[in-house]
N, C-alpha and C positions, 0 to 999 in steps of 0.2 A: 504493500500500500504506500502511495506517494504522499508523504506528510509535508512536503515543501509547499510554501504559498504559491498560488497560481499567479503567473506573470500577467498583469493587466495593463493595457495601454488605453488611455482616454485621449482621443484625437479631437482637437479644436482648431478652428481657423485662426483665432487670435486670442489675446488676453486683454482686449479692450473692456471698458466697463459695460456690463450687461448681465441680465438675469441668468442666462445659460452659463456664462463664465463663473458666476457666483455659485451656481448649482454644482458645477464640476469641481470647484475648489473645496466646497463643503464636503462633497462625497469623497474626494481624495484625502481630505484631512481626517475623516472619521472611519474610513474603511478598516475592517479588522485585518491587521497585518499578519495574523496567524493564518488567514485565509487567502489574502491577496498581497502581491508585491506590485504596487501600482506606480506608473509613470504618466506624466502628461506630455504629449507631443503637440507642438504648435506649428502651423503651416506658414505663418507670416508674422511680420512685425505688428505691433499693437500690444503694448506691455503695461497698460494702466494698472493691471492687477498682478503683475509679475512679482512685485515685492511681497504681496500677501501670500503668494504661493511659496516663495522662498522662506518667509517667516514661519510658515506652517510645515516646513521640512519636506515639501513636495518636490520630487525630481522633475525638472522641466527640460525638455529636449526641443530646441528650436531647429526646425527643418529648413527655415529660411529667415533672414532678418530683413528682407525686402518688404515694402509696404503693400504688396499684393501677392497672391498665390501664383507663383511662376511654374513653368514646366520643370525647372530645376528642383523646386520644392517638392513637386509631385514625384520626381525621380528619386529624390532622397527618401521620400516616404516608402516607395516600393522597395528600395534597396534595404532600408532599415527593417522593414517588415520581414524580408527574406532572411536577413542576418540574425535579427533578435528573436524572431518567431514567438511573439507573445501568445499565451494560451487564449486570452480574450482581447478583442479589440472593440472598444465602445466608442462609436463615432457620434459627434454632436455638431450641430449646425450644418447648413446646406452643403458646402463644398466638401467637408470631411465625410458627410453621409454618402456623397456620390463616389469620390475617389477612394475613400477608406474601404468601402465595401468591395469595389472592383479590385483594388490592389490586395486587400486582405484575402479575398478568395484566391487570387492568382498566387499569392505567397503561401497559401496553405494554412492560414490561421484557423485553428479548430473551431472557435466560436466567435462570430461577429454579432454584436449587438448595436442597434442604432437608436438614437433618440429622436423623437418627433415632438417638437416643442413650438411649432408655428402652425397656423391654420392651413395655409396653402403654400408650403415652400416649394421652390422649383428644384426638387432633387430627384425627379423622375421616379417617384415611389411606385407607380404602377408597374414598372419594369424591374426595379431594383429590390423591392421588398423580399423576394425569395432568397436573396443573398444574406439576409439577416436571420439568425436563429431566433432572436427575440427583438421586438421593437418596444421601447418604453415611451409611453405617453404620460403627460402630467395632468390630463383631464379626460373625462368620458367624452366630452364634445369632440376632442381630437380623434379618439378611437372611432367614433361614429363616422367622421369624415373619411378616415382611412378605409373603413369597411365599405361604406356606401358609395363613395365617389372614386376610390382608387383600387377597389377590389382586393384589398389586403385580407388575408386569412385572419379572422378574429382570434384564433388560437395562438397566433404568433405575438399578439399584442398584450403587454402588461401595463395597466394603468397604475402609476405610482405618483401620487400627488407630491408637489414640492414640500419641502420642510425647512424650517428655520431654527436657529439657535434661540430658544425662548429665554435662556438666561441672559444672552447678550441683548436681544430685542425684547426688552422688558419695560414695563411702566415705572420701574423703580425710580428713575431720574426724570420722569416727565414733569415739566413745568410749563403750562400753557402760556403763550405769549400774552402780554398785556392787552393787545388788540387782536380781534378775530383774525386768525391766520389759517389759510388753506395751503397745503403743500402738494406738489406733483413731483415725482422723481421718475425719470425714464428718458428714453431717447426722443429727440425732437425730430420725429419722422411722421409721414402722412398717416400711417396706421394708428398712431397714438393720438392724432387729432389735437395737438396742443393748442392750435389756434381756436378750436371750439371751446376749449377750457378758458382761454383768455376772453373770448366773447361772453361766456357764461359769467365770468367774474365781473366783466364790465357791466352786465345787466344787474348783478347783485349789488354792486356798490352804489347804484342809483338810490337804493333804499338803505344801504349800510356803508356809507363812505369811509368809515374807519377801518374797514377790512383790508387785509394784505394777502398777497399771493406770492409764494416762493415756488419757482420752477427750476428744478435741479436736473441738469442733463447736458447732452450735446447731440449734434446731428445736423443734417442739411437744412433744417427749417430754422436754425438759430437766427440768422439774419432777418428772415421774414417776421419772426416773433419780435425781434428787437425793433424793427421798423414799425410794427403795429403798436407796440407799447409807446413809442415816441409819437406816432401820429395821433394817438388817442390821449396823449398827455398823462400816461399811467406810470411814469417813472417813479413817482413817490409811493406807489402802491404795489408795484410788481417788481420782483427781483428775478432776473435771469442769471442763474448761478452755474458755473462750470461743473460738469460731472465730477464726482469724487467718491472714493470708497468710504468716506466718513459721513454717512447719511443720518446717524443718530441725532446730531444736534438739530437737524431740521424736523425730524419726526417728534422729538421731545417737546418742541415749542409749538407745534401745529395743533389746531383744534380739529381739523378734518383732513383726511387724505382724499384727493380727487384725481380721477383719470377719465378721459373722454374718448377713449379708443373707438374707432369704427371697425377695426379688425384686431382681434387679440386671441391669444391662447390662454395661458394661465399665469399671469404676471406674479413673479415671486415677491415683488415689492408690495403687492397688496397684502400678502401674508405677513410680511415684515411690519407693515403699518398696523395691521390688526393685532399683532403680537405685542406691540407697544401700547395698545389700548386705544387706537384711533378708530372712530367710525369711518366708513368709506362711502363716498359718492362715486358711482361708476356707471358705465354703460352696460347694457344687457347684451353682451357679445361673447362668443367663444366660450371659454371655460370660466369666465368671471362669475356667472350665477352659481357655479359650484362652490365658489369661495365665499361670496357675500350673500347672506340671506336677507332678501329685501324686507325692510321694515324691522329687522331684528339686529343685524350687525352693520347695517348701512342702508343706503337707498340706491336702487337701480333705476336707470332711465333709458329710454331708447337712444341709440346713437344718432349723431347728426342734429341734435336738438339742444343747442346751447341755452336757450331760454329755460328749458326744463331742468338742466343741470344747475343753472343759477338759482332757480326756485328751491331745489333740493338743498343746496348749500345754505341759502338764506334761512330755510326752515330749521335746519339743524343748529346753525350758529345762534339763532334767537331762542332756542329751546334747550337750555343747558341740561336739565334733568334727562331729557330724551337722548341728547348727545352723549352724556356720560354713561347712561345705561347701555347704549349701543356699543360704546367702547369697551365696557366690561364684558359684554357678551362676545364681542369680537376676540378679545384676549382668550376667553375660555374656549372658544371654537378652535383656536390655534392649538391650545394645550391638548384638546381632545383629538384633533385630527391631523395637524400639520407640524409635528415636531421633527426636528432633524434626525433624532434617533429612529423614529418610525420610517422615515424616508430611506435612511442608510440601510437599516435591517431588511426592509423589503427589497431594496436593490441588490443587496448581497445574495438574498435567497434567489432572486431571478437570475443573477449571473451564474450561480452554481447550477441552476436548472438548465441554463443555456448550454453549459459544458456537457451536461448529462444527456441532453436531447439528441437522439440519433436521427430524428426525422429532419434532415437538412439537405 
């Protein structure tokens, strides 16, 4: 009987700030080293979270330091797979899910696992899913899409919700700001609809001019958001803050977490906000309704309706008992369902099953 830990490689495109990257680092940090010997392989430059990986003692292998995924990076991936022969290859994000599976099968990796964490990623799932022994989704909504639209065998899919460190993301140091403060943390991209959130906030402050909005992130819409803030003379009420790994100061001072996405999977940051004790105002898309219980831990509205978001925000800000009760229930929901320990243990079990599964 082989008692040595199984060599596991997690393949990412980059280590820029993002929910998938945080998920990968959390998983690598807490995997049972008696079961697995893990490494993180990265296809291109983008090192916002590299220091966090190093501090956690995670071995990071850079396949390229260029700002994009080059043919050389892909060749390095193939060669390294052939030479190192990991027992398990776990691919995350679009490019790794495509090339990791193709090259992993070519290199004879015994068990390939792929992560599906976006609603409609361009990773050719209809044709590539048979290369995966297991596919991990973080929401039932994603599994439904894969089965109904992409013809994936449901038996290949394991739904494992995101998990957070509830000791770190704790209400222990929460101190609401002196003025009503809404926070958004995420990428400034079309899918997140940050401009809708700005418009919602603009509607809200017509009745509550003392309110403030913190938007923490980066992305291609940054300049558009900045121009909108300037054109509407919102500079004293809206802060556009560069993305950072230190998000607790913003969660601790906020009254509400808000996100206006028009397309979404299962944002880890919503669980982090709930774990801190924040009620959530969000749109009813993707896996968000699996996280936020409408009327209990937050308020859900239809996407593309800034006025409705603004009304939900105003209602919570002006009803402190309801807001605080929602925050307490949000925290308890995370403790019951979305702990880091639960996520890691379920993932370990699935990885072991992938190695033992002969139907491949």
